[in-house]
DRENDO-1510 file (C-alpha; in Angstrom, 1 decimal, always signed):
<recs>
REC; n; res; u; v; w
REC; 1; MET; +7.3; -39.9; +22.8 .
REC; 2; SER; +10.3; -40.2; +25.1 .
REC; 3; SER; +11.9; -37.1; +26.7 .
REC; 4; ALA; +15.3; -38.1; +25.1 .
REC; 5; TYR; +13.7; -38.0; +21.7 .
REC; 6; SER; +12.1; -34.6; +22.3 .
REC; 7; VAL; +15.4; -33.2; +23.4 .
REC; 8; GLY; +17.1; -34.7; +20.4 .
REC; 9; VAL; +14.6; -33.2; +17.9 .
REC; 10; GLY; +14.9; -29.8; +19.6 .
REC; 11; ALA; +18.7; -29.8; +19.5 .
REC; 12; LEU; +18.8; -30.8; +15.9 .
REC; 13; LEU; +16.2; -28.2; +14.9 .
REC; 14; LEU; +18.2; -25.6; +16.8 .
REC; 15; LEU; +21.4; -26.7; +15.1 .
REC; 16; ALA; +19.7; -26.4; +11.7 .
REC; 17; ALA; +18.4; -22.9; +12.5 .
REC; 18; LEU; +21.8; -21.8; +13.8 .
REC; 19; LEU; +23.7; -23.0; +10.8 .
REC; 20; SER; +21.1; -21.4; +8.5 .
REC; 21; ALA; +21.4; -18.0; +10.2 .
REC; 22; VAL; +25.2; -18.1; +10.0 .
REC; 23; HIS; +25.2; -19.2; +6.4 .
REC; 24; GLY; +23.0; -16.3; +5.4 .
REC; 25; GLN; +25.1; -13.7; +7.2 .
REC; 26; GLU; +28.4; -15.1; +6.1 .
REC; 27; SER; +27.4; -14.9; +2.4 .
REC; 28; ARG; +26.9; -11.1; +2.4 .
REC; 29; PRO; +29.8; -8.6; +1.9 .
REC; 30; LYS; +31.1; -7.0; +5.1 .
REC; 31; GLY; +29.1; -3.9; +6.0 .
REC; 32; ALA; +26.1; -4.8; +3.8 .
REC; 33; ARG; +22.7; -5.5; +5.1 .
REC; 34; PRO; +21.8; -9.1; +6.2 .
REC; 35; ALA; +20.4; -11.1; +3.3 .
REC; 36; ALA; +18.9; -14.3; +4.8 .
REC; 37; THR; +16.7; -14.6; +1.7 .
REC; 38; GLY; +19.7; -14.4; -0.6 .
REC; 39; LEU; +18.7; -11.0; -2.0 .
REC; 40; LYS; +21.6; -8.6; -2.6 .
REC; 41; ASP; +21.4; -4.9; -1.9 .
REC; 42; ALA; +20.9; -4.0; -5.5 .
REC; 43; GLU; +18.0; -6.5; -5.8 .
REC; 44; LEU; +16.3; -5.1; -2.8 .
REC; 45; LYS; +16.6; -1.6; -4.3 .
REC; 46; ALA; +15.1; -2.9; -7.5 .
REC; 47; LEU; +12.2; -4.5; -5.7 .
REC; 48; GLY; +11.7; -1.3; -3.8 .
REC; 49; LYS; +11.3; +0.6; -7.1 .
REC; 50; GLN; +9.0; -2.2; -8.3 .
REC; 51; LEU; +6.7; -1.5; -5.4 .
REC; 52; GLY; +5.6; +1.5; -7.5 .
REC; 53; ALA; +5.3; -0.3; -10.8 .
REC; 54; PRO; +2.3; +0.6; -13.1 .
REC; 55; LYS; +1.1; -3.1; -13.2 .
REC; 56; GLU; -0.6; -4.4; -10.1 .
REC; 57; SER; +0.8; -7.9; -10.7 .
REC; 58; ASP; +4.4; -6.4; -10.6 .
REC; 59; ARG; +3.6; -4.5; -7.4 .
REC; 60; GLU; +2.2; -7.6; -5.7 .
REC; 61; GLU; +5.2; -9.7; -6.7 .
REC; 62; ALA; +7.5; -7.1; -5.2 .
REC; 63; LYS; +5.5; -6.8; -2.0 .
REC; 64; LYS; +5.7; -10.6; -1.5 .
REC; 65; LYS; +9.4; -10.7; -2.0 .
REC; 66; MET; +10.1; -7.7; +0.1 .
REC; 67; GLN; +8.0; -9.0; +2.9 .
REC; 68; ALA; +9.7; -12.4; +2.7 .
REC; 69; ALA; +13.1; -10.8; +2.8 .
REC; 70; GLY; +12.4; -9.9; +6.4 .
REC; 71; LEU; +15.1; -7.9; +8.3 .
REC; 72; ALA; +17.2; -7.6; +5.1 .
REC; 73; ALA; +14.6; -5.4; +3.5 .
REC; 74; ILE; +13.7; -3.2; +6.5 .
REC; 75; GLU; +16.1; -0.3; +5.7 .
REC; 76; THR; +15.2; -0.4; +2.0 .
REC; 77; LEU; +11.5; -0.2; +2.9 .
REC; 78; GLY; +12.2; +2.8; +5.0 .
REC; 79; ASP; +14.1; +4.5; +2.2 .
REC; 80; VAL; +11.3; +3.8; -0.3 .
REC; 81; ALA; +8.7; +5.1; +2.1 .
REC; 82; ALA; +10.7; +8.3; +2.3 .
REC; 83; THR; +11.7; +8.9; -1.3 .
REC; 84; GLY; +9.7; +6.6; -3.6 .
REC; 85; THR; +6.7; +7.2; -5.7 .
REC; 86; ASN; +3.3; +7.5; -4.0 .
REC; 87; ARG; +2.4; +3.9; -4.8 .
REC; 88; ALA; +5.8; +2.6; -3.7 .
REC; 89; LYS; +5.5; +4.7; -0.5 .
REC; 90; ASP; +2.1; +3.3; +0.4 .
REC; 91; ASN; +3.2; -0.3; -0.3 .
REC; 92; ALA; +6.4; +0.1; +1.8 .
REC; 93; ILE; +4.4; +1.5; +4.7 .
REC; 94; GLU; +2.0; -1.4; +4.4 .
REC; 95; ILE; +4.8; -4.0; +4.6 .
REC; 96; LEU; +6.4; -2.2; +7.6 .
REC; 97; LYS; +3.0; -2.1; +9.3 .
REC; 98; THR; +2.6; -5.8; +8.7 .
REC; 99; HIS; +5.9; -6.6; +10.4 .
REC; 100; VAL; +5.0; -4.4; +13.4 .
REC; 101; GLU; +1.6; -6.1; +13.7 .
REC; 102; GLY; +3.2; -9.6; +13.5 .
REC; 103; THR; +4.7; -11.8; +16.1 .
REC; 104; ASP; +8.3; -12.0; +14.9 .
REC; 105; ALA; +10.3; -10.2; +17.5 .
REC; 106; GLU; +13.3; -9.9; +15.1 .
REC; 107; LEU; +11.2; -7.8; +12.7 .
REC; 108; ARG; +8.7; -5.9; +14.9 .
REC; 109; LEU; +11.1; -3.5; +16.6 .
REC; 110; PRO; +13.3; -2.8; +13.5 .
REC; 111; ALA; +10.1; -2.1; +11.4 .
REC; 112; PHE; +8.9; +0.1; +14.2 .
REC; 113; GLU; +12.1; +2.1; +14.2 .
REC; 114; GLU; +11.8; +2.8; +10.5 .
REC; 115; LEU; +8.2; +4.0; +11.0 .
REC; 116; ARG; +9.3; +6.1; +14.0 .
REC; 117; ARG; +12.0; +7.7; +11.8 .
REC; 118; LEU; +9.4; +8.4; +9.1 .
REC; 119; SER; +7.0; +9.9; +11.6 .
REC; 120; THR; +9.4; +12.6; +12.7 .
REC; 121; GLY; +9.8; +14.2; +9.2 .
REC; 122; SER; +8.0; +17.1; +7.7 .
REC; 123; LYS; +4.3; +16.7; +7.6 .
REC; 124; SER; +3.1; +14.6; +4.7 .
REC; 125; SER; +0.7; +11.7; +4.0 .
REC; 126; ILE; +3.5; +9.2; +4.8 .
REC; 127; GLN; +4.5; +11.1; +8.0 .
REC; 128; VAL; +0.9; +11.0; +9.2 .
REC; 129; ALA; +0.5; +7.3; +8.3 .
REC; 130; ALA; +3.7; +6.4; +10.1 .
REC; 131; LYS; +2.9; +8.4; +13.2 .
REC; 132; LYS; -0.5; +6.8; +13.4 .
REC; 133; ILE; +1.1; +3.3; +13.5 .
REC; 134; VAL; +3.8; +4.4; +15.9 .
REC; 135; ASP; +1.3; +5.9; +18.3 .
REC; 136; GLU; -0.6; +2.6; +18.5 .
REC; 137; TYR; +2.4; +0.6; +19.8 .
REC; 138; LYS; +3.5; +2.1; +23.1 .
REC; 139; ASP; +5.2; -1.2; +24.1 .
REC; 140; LEU; +7.5; -0.9; +21.1 .
REC; 141; ARG; +8.2; +2.7; +21.8 .
REC; 142; GLU; +9.2; +1.8; +25.3 .
REC; 143; GLN; +11.6; -0.9; +24.0 .
REC; 144; SER; +13.0; +1.6; +21.5 .
REC; 145; ASP; +13.6; +4.2; +24.2 .
REC; 146; ALA; +15.2; +1.7; +26.5 .
REC; 147; ALA; +17.6; +0.5; +23.8 .
REC; 148; ARG; +18.7; +4.1; +23.1 .
REC; 149; LEU; +19.1; +4.9; +26.7 .
REC; 150; ALA; +21.2; +1.8; +27.2 .
REC; 151; ALA; +23.5; +2.8; +24.4 .
REC; 152; ARG; +23.9; +6.3; +25.7 .
REC; 153; ALA; +24.6; +5.0; +29.2 .
REC; 154; LYS; +27.3; +2.6; +27.8 .
REC; 155; ARG; +29.0; +5.4; +25.9 .
REC; 156; ALA; +28.9; +7.6; +29.0 .
REC; 157; GLU; +30.4; +4.8; +31.1 .
REC; 158; LEU; +33.3; +4.3; +28.6 .
REC; 159; ARG; +34.0; +8.1; +28.5 .
REC; 160; GLU; +34.1; +8.2; +32.4 .
REC; 161; SER; +36.4; +5.2; +32.5 .
REC; 162; ALA; +38.7; +6.8; +30.0 .
REC; 163; ALA; +38.8; +10.1; +31.9 .
REC; 164; ALA; +39.5; +8.2; +35.2 .
REC; 165; ASN; +42.3; +6.2; +33.6 .
REC; 166; PRO; +44.0; +8.5; +31.0 .
REC; 167; THR; +47.0; +6.2; +30.6 .
REC; 168; ALA; +44.9; +3.1; +29.9 .
REC; 169; LYS; +44.4; +1.9; +26.4 .
REC; 170; PRO; +41.2; +3.6; +25.1 .
REC; 171; GLN; +38.3; +1.3; +24.3 .
REC; 172; PRO; +36.3; +1.8; +21.1 .
REC; 173; LEU; +32.9; +3.5; +21.7 .
REC; 174; PRO; +29.8; +1.5; +20.8 .
REC; 175; ALA; +27.6; +2.5; +18.0 .
REC; 176; PRO; +25.6; +5.8; +18.4 .
REC; 177; PRO; +22.1; +5.3; +19.9 .
REC; 178; ALA; +20.6; +6.4; +16.6 .
REC; 179; ASP; +21.4; +3.0; +15.1 .
REC; 180; PRO; +18.8; +0.7; +16.7 .
REC; 181; LEU; +19.0; -1.8; +13.9 .
REC; 182; THR; +22.6; -2.6; +14.7 .
REC; 183; GLN; +21.7; -3.0; +18.3 .
REC; 184; LEU; +18.9; -5.4; +17.4 .
REC; 185; ARG; +21.2; -7.4; +15.2 .
REC; 186; ARG; +23.7; -7.7; +18.0 .
REC; 187; GLN; +20.9; -8.9; +20.4 .
REC; 188; ALA; +19.8; -11.5; +17.8 .
REC; 189; ILE; +23.3; -12.8; +17.3 .
REC; 190; GLU; +23.9; -12.9; +21.1 .
REC; 191; GLN; +20.7; -14.9; +21.6 .
REC; 192; GLN; +21.8; -17.3; +18.8 .
REC; 193; ILE; +25.1; -17.8; +20.6 .
REC; 194; LYS; +23.3; -18.6; +23.9 .
REC; 195; ASP; +21.0; -21.1; +22.1 .
REC; 196; GLY; +24.0; -22.7; +20.4 .
REC; 197; GLU; +25.9; -23.2; +23.6 .
REC; 198; ALA; +22.8; -24.7; +25.2 .
REC; 199; SER; +22.3; -27.0; +22.2 .
REC; 200; ILE; +25.8; -28.5; +22.8 .
REC; 201; GLU; +24.8; -29.6; +26.2 .
REC; 202; LYS; +21.5; -31.1; +24.8 .
REC; 203; ILE; +23.4; -33.0; +22.2 .
REC; 204; ARG; +25.7; -34.5; +24.9 .
REC; 205; GLN; +22.6; -35.6; +26.9 .
REC; 206; LEU; +21.4; -37.6; +24.0 .
REC; 207; LYS; +24.3; -40.1; +24.3 .
REC; 208; LEU; +24.5; -40.5; +20.6 .
REC; 209; PRO; +27.2; -42.6; +18.9 .
REC; 210; LYS; +30.5; -40.8; +19.6 .
REC; 211; GLU; +31.2; -40.1; +15.9 .
REC; 212; LEU; +27.7; -38.6; +15.4 .
REC; 213; GLU; +27.9; -36.6; +18.6 .
REC; 214; ALA; +31.3; -35.2; +17.6 .
REC; 215; GLN; +30.0; -34.2; +14.2 .
REC; 216; GLN; +27.1; -32.3; +15.6 .
REC; 217; ILE; +29.1; -30.6; +18.3 .
REC; 218; ALA; +31.8; -29.6; +15.8 .
REC; 219; ALA; +29.1; -28.1; +13.5 .
REC; 220; VAL; +27.6; -26.0; +16.3 .
REC; 221; THR; +31.1; -24.9; +17.5 .
REC; 222; ILE; +32.0; -23.7; +14.0 .
REC; 223; ALA; +28.7; -21.8; +13.8 .
REC; 224; LEU; +29.3; -20.2; +17.2 .
REC; 225; GLN; +32.8; -19.1; +16.1 .
REC; 226; LYS; +31.3; -17.4; +13.0 .
REC; 227; LEU; +28.6; -15.8; +15.0 .
REC; 228; ARG; +31.2; -14.4; +17.4 .
REC; 229; SER; +33.0; -13.0; +14.5 .
REC; 230; GLN; +29.8; -11.3; +13.3 .
REC; 231; LEU; +29.6; -9.6; +16.7 .
REC; 232; LYS; +33.1; -8.1; +16.3 .
REC; 233; GLU; +32.2; -6.8; +12.9 .
REC; 234; LEU; +29.1; -5.1; +14.3 .
REC; 235; ASP; +31.2; -3.3; +17.0 .
REC; 236; GLY; +31.2; +0.4; +16.1 .
REC; 237; ALA; +28.9; +0.0; +13.1 .
REC; 238; GLY; +26.4; +2.8; +12.8 .
REC; 239; ARG; +23.8; +3.6; +10.3 .
REC; 240; LYS; +23.9; +7.1; +8.7 .
REC; 241; LYS; +20.5; +8.6; +8.1 .
</recs>
């Protein structure tokens, strides 16, 4: 297999993934949770309730769909674990634990953040279960702490800058450090932008027919523009607990 062919396949796969990610985010209403699986917020809440259904088959169906929903379902799972029925709570914790134990970096830390939030509540079976999982993953706790410290440092930097230049136009403060999910979404989009920019160069290296090359570059460029718009929408967004 030639190196040019390998580069080409990689670039096309990256392009497909990039466009898929943008399409999923673009289809949701502004301010709603990401729904890459196509599930709306109301559907996620219904599935969360179904996690506590009397029939095992209904519970298993909900578990599969909630797990497949990925990042879009993380907050709903946290809410169900905090306020659902006992069966629903146990299933929500199980799904969050599965994400933490997995290898998907986009899911591990957000799921950990939900478990960490649950572990700090008043003592209960869910609080104990969540704390047990949180205590097992020191690496994720360090990442979580680092993200929060970075957010605090950025806010302090902006405040100091505003105090030193009182006549300058004030800049909007970033989201509070208590919103790690928004920070992670920003990081994921920023990485997609970097990958997209790199894919343009890979496409050019393929020396494809000019018309095909132009089509692929145009598609990536449109996707990048939409991703950059997503970043602007996330600025100042914060999750209220």
